[in-house]
N, C-alpha and C positions, 0 to 999 in steps of 0.2 A: 078759358085761357089756360094753356099748359104751363107747367113749371119750366119746360125748355124755353118757351118764349119769355117767361118772367126773368130767367137768368140771363138770357142774351141781351134783352133790352135794358135791364136795370140791375146790374151786377150785385150791389150790396144791400139795397133797401128792400125789405120784404114787399113782394108784389109791386115792384117799381114799374113794371110794364103796364099795370093798370093805370098808374098815374100818367104814364106816357101816352097811353091810348086816350085817356080823358083830356090830356093836354092838346092832343091833335084835334079831337072833336071840338074843343073850345077855341081852336085857333091860337093856342098859346105856344106855338113853336119857338117864339123868341125866348121864353123862359128856359125851355129845354136847351136851346142853343147856348144860352148864357152859362148854364150849369156845366155842360160838356166842355165848353171853352175854359172855364175855371179849373175843372178837374184835370184837363189835358195840360194846362199851363202850369200846374202846381209843381214846384221843385221838390217837394217832400210829400210823400204819400205812403200809406201802409200797404196799399195794393193798387195796381192799375186796373181800373174798371174796364169791362168788356166793351162799353160804349165808346171808349177813348181810343181804340185802335183804328187806323186808317186801312183802306183796302191795300194800299201799297205796302204797309208794314206787315200785314198778314201774309201777303204773297212773298215778301222778302224772307220770311221766316221758314218757308217750306224747304229750301235747299239745306237747312240745318239738320234735317232728318238724316239719320244714319242709313242711307239707302242709295243705291246706284241710280242716279237720275238718267242714265243712258239705257236703263232696262226698259223693255216694252211696257206701255201703259196698260193698266188693268182693263179687263172686260168682264162685266157681270160677276165681279168678286174674285177674280184670280189675281196673279201678280202681287203688287204691293199690299192689296187688301188681304189676300191669303197669308202673306208674310206677317202682317199685323195680327191676324187671328192666331197664328202659331205662337207669336211672341206673348200674347195675352194668356193663352193656355199654359205656356211655360211659367209665366209669372204667378198664376193662380194655382198651378199644380193640377189642372184638369185635363181630361183627355182631349177636349176640343173646345173651340170657341167660334162664334159666328158674329160677323160685323152687321150692325143695323144702322139705318140712317138716323134713328132717334131712340132715346131711352124709352119713350112712351110706347113705341112699336115693340121694342124688345120685351118690355114687361107684360104687355097685353098678350103677346104670343107665348111667353113662358108660362103664364098662369093658365092660359087656354090649354096648352099642351098638357100641363099637369092635371087639369080637370079631366081631360080625356083619358089619361093614364090611370088615375086613381078612381075614376067613375064617380067622383064627387065634385059638383060645381061650386062648392062653398069655399071661400078663401077667408082665413082668419088674418086680420091685419089691423093696424092702428087707424083710427078715423082721421088722424092728422097726416097719414102717409100719402105719398105721391099719387097713387091711383084714385084715392078718395077725394083729394083736393084739387088736382091739376090735370086730370085726363078726361074731363067732360062726361063722367059716368060711363066711360067706354067699357068697363068690365061687364056691366049688365047690358048696355045698349048694343055693343058690337059682339061680345063673346057669350052673352047669356049667363054670366056668372053671378053669384051672390056673395055678399060679404057679411062677416060677423066681427065684432070688436071685443077683444079680451078686456080692454079698458078704454075709458074716455079721458083718463087723466093725461096731462101733458108730460108724459115720460114714457120710457120703454115699458112694455108689459112685463109681468112676472110669470115665472113658470107655473105658479099656483093659478093665476088667472087663465092661462092657456089650458091647463088641465081641467079647470072648472067650467069651461064653455058648455053650454047646455045642449048643444047639438053637434053632430059629427061635422068635421070639415076635412077637406082633402089636402089643403095646402096652408101652411103657416108662412106668411110673408113678413119679413123683418126689414125695416128700413134702417140701414147702418151708415151714418148716424141719422137720427130722426130730426130732419132739418127744422120743421116748423115748431118743434118743441124746444129749439135752442141747440141743434146739432148734438143731440144727446146720444150716448152709447151706454149699453149695459157694461158691467164688468165682465171679464172673461168667464168667470165662474157662472155668472148669471146667464151669459149667452149659451154656455154648455147646457145649463139647466133648461133653458127655453127650448133648445133643440131636442133634448131628451123628452121633454113634456109633449112636444109634437109627435115624436116617434111613438110614445106611449098611446097616443090617440090615432095611430096608424096613418099619420099625415106625412107628407113630404115638406121640406123646408126650402124656401127660396129667399135669397138675400137681395134686397134692393141695395146694391153697393155702389150707387152713383158716386159716392164719396168714400168708398171703402179704402182707396189708396192711402189716405192719411190716418186711417184708424189703427194702424199697426202700433203706434206709440202708446195709445191708451190701453190696448189689449196686451201689449208686451209680447206679441206673437207675430211671426212672418205672415205674409199674404197667403202662402200655401196652406198654413195651418188654419187660418181664419176661413178661407174659402172651403177648406176640406170639411167643415161642419155641415155645409149645405148641400142640397141636391142640385141646385143651380144658383148662379150668381150673375147679376148684371152689373157692369161697370161703365162709367161715362168717361169720355175723353176730353170734354171741354170744361167740366165743372171744377176740376182741380189741376188738370194737366195743361190747360190752355189751348186745347185743340180747337179746330174750327167747329166741329159737330161730330155726332156719332157715338155709338156705344157697342159693347160686345155682350153676348150671352155666353156663359161658360158652363160646362157640365160634362156628362158622359157623352161619348161619341154618338150613341143612338139618339139621345135626347137632342143634342145640337143638330143632328141631321134632320130630325123632325121639325125643329124650329126653322130651318132653312126652307123647308117646303111651305110653311105658313108665311115666312117672310116674303116669298114670291107672291102668295095669294093676297097679302096685304099691300102689295105694291112697293115692296122694299128691295126688289132685285134691280138695283140701279145700274145703268150702263157703265158709267165711270165714276169712281170715287177716290181717285188718287190724291186730290188735295186734302180730303179728310183723313185718309190713311197716313199720308206723310206728316200732317200736323200732329196726329196721334203718336206716331213714332218719335217725333221730335219732343213731344211732351213727356213721353216715357223716359227719354234720354236726359232731358233738361230738368224737368220739374220733379219727377218721382224721387230722385235721390235727395232733393232739398226739402221734401215735405216734413220730415222729422224736425228740421230746424225751424220751419214755419210754426209747427205746433208748440215748440219750446218758446218761441218768441211771443206767441199769442198769450201764453200765461204771464209773461212779463208785462205785456201791454195791458192785459185785463187788470192786473194788480195796480199798475200805474194809473189807470183810468179811475179806479175806485179812490185812490189817494188824491188825485186831482179834483174829483167831484167833491170830496169831503173838504178839501182846503178851499175850494171855490164857494162853499156855502150853499151848494145845491140842496134844496129841502128834502129830496128823496131821489134815490137812483138805484138801479139794479144792473149788475153785469152778470149775465146768465149764459152758461153755468159759471159759478164763481171761479173755478179753475177749468178753463175750456178743455173739452175732450178732444177737439181737433184744432185746426188753425182758424176756425170760424166760430163766432159766438154772437149773442144778442146784447144790446145796450138799451135800457129803458129809462126814460126821464119823464117828469110830470109837467110837460109843456105841450102846446099844440104842435102838430107835425110840421105845418108850414113855417112856424116860428123857428123850429129847430133846423129845418132845411135851409132857411134863409141865413141863419147864423153860421151854418156849415159852409155855405156858399161864400159869404163875406170873408170868412177866415181864409179860404182858398184864394180869393181874389186879392185880398189886402196883404196877406203875408206869404203866399205861395205854399201854404201847408194845408193839405187835404186830409183832415182827421176823419170826419164823417161825410157822408153824401146825403142821400135822401132818407127821410123818416116817414113812417106810416103810423096811422092811428087805428090799427087793427085790434088792439087789445082792450082792456078795461077803459071806461070813460076817464078822460083826464090824463091818460098816459100815451106816450108814443114810443116806437121802437125802431131801431135800425140794426142791421147786421154788419159786423166787421169781419173782414178777411185779411189775414196777414200772409203776404207772399214776399218775394225777393226784395222789393223796395223797402218793406218794413223791417228787414233785418238790421238796417243801419240805425234804427231808432233806439235811443237809450231811454231808461225810465224817466230821466229828466226831460228829454224831448217830448215824451207823451204828456207829462204833467204841465209843461209849458204850453203845449197845444191845447190842452183842456182849459187852462186859464184864459187863453185867447178866445176860445169858443164860448166859454161862460160869459166873458165880458161883452160878447156880441148878442146875447140873448135879450 
């Protein structure tokens, strides 16, 4: 199961789509319907989940894109798709960018192209990164590549670990932020050192920047400076920008042109993609300027959660990272996942407040985790609002 599917089906809880698939197999559609109805009906939420949009709402948002809707529709990547590519290249400061139907396809092709250019099929990356966790082993099965891991710790690798890898590698791939470890980013200085370490090993650097858009606050640098460290960058349009789907690969003109050839070979040369392109342009216009405010509010929410859990007498809790690096972070509690999900659901149904959604038990025994994302609806929450919601949630455990 890909991370693209996981995000679309189950917005905030880690691997929520696995739960949804299991629910369907067990005929438990009623429970899923109850959850979605409660979340959609909530009058107060930190973020609207992707399962809660209707087809009509998504279609109605397309005309919000800053684009002439009387212009000819795209054909095989021209028109609005090409305009989107130019917009992304300008935002990232690269020579060119190419649109892809999915981030999985974009990453596979980028790493395959770099293997051909460097002559080395080995990719150094974290074992918790997207290609290792959510792409069905495609790096080896489809592209014939092999991976090595600078570290297995749930954090970003260090320059020393990259420098100390026992065998040559052609590409260092860094997921920024590293989602499954808690949306973690290195410091700017650490990122520069990681890139330098790869260069010292005669390797190129690729950024999995699916959520790079919101990383500018933590790094204290603009997108152009961040992307400028890498030889290629992938960005997503639906994970933080609210687009329908799709991604872009950005880099030098010659590299991007090569990826377009492989995009065709992989079946990604789609006849028409104007809905995806329009929604991406709308997201760049609407969401990108707001992301710094989401990151700032995430820090407020995280601190209020800790205070609320302490006041509520919860025996153990963890908000990770303590100060979120982006507008997304993890919450860990010592209860069964089903019990936590039910308490979250009852809070939404009985009070109209959707604090948490689904929880998963993917971590150590006895612990469950959920992911929180702060977007525009969450900006109105005060610290007291969060603490009150936590009190209501704990009372329903």
